[in-house]
Structures are given as C-alpha cells and as structure tokens.
N, C-alpha and C positions, 0 to 999 in steps of 0.2 A: 318084707319088701310083695308088694303090689298095686295095686291101680289106685288102692285106700291112702297108700301113703303122696304118691305123687298128688293127687285131691288135695291132700292136707298142704301140702308144699307150696303148691300155687293160689290156694286160700289166705289172702289175708287174715292177719291173727284178730282183729276187731268184726271182722264177715262173721268169723268160725265162731268166735264169743256171740254176735249177734243170735245167731244160730240159736244155738246150745240155748240160749235165752229163751227159746219159743217155747220148745220143750221144757226147761225147768224156769217155770214162772217164782219168782222171787216174793216171798211171802214175809212181811214188815221185816 
C-alpha cells in the first residue's frame, strides 16, 4: 500500500497503457 497504488487506481487503464507504450516502443 502507498501513493503508487492510489495513483494507479485513479488513472484509467487506457491512459496507463499509453504511458507504458512510450517507455516500451513496439517493434514489428
């Protein structure tokens, strides 16, 4: 439990996925 968990729950899944894509660019 911590601020990280609250941040994850408050953020929509679609928004989170888009952010992850920035860090992990899909290659073919």
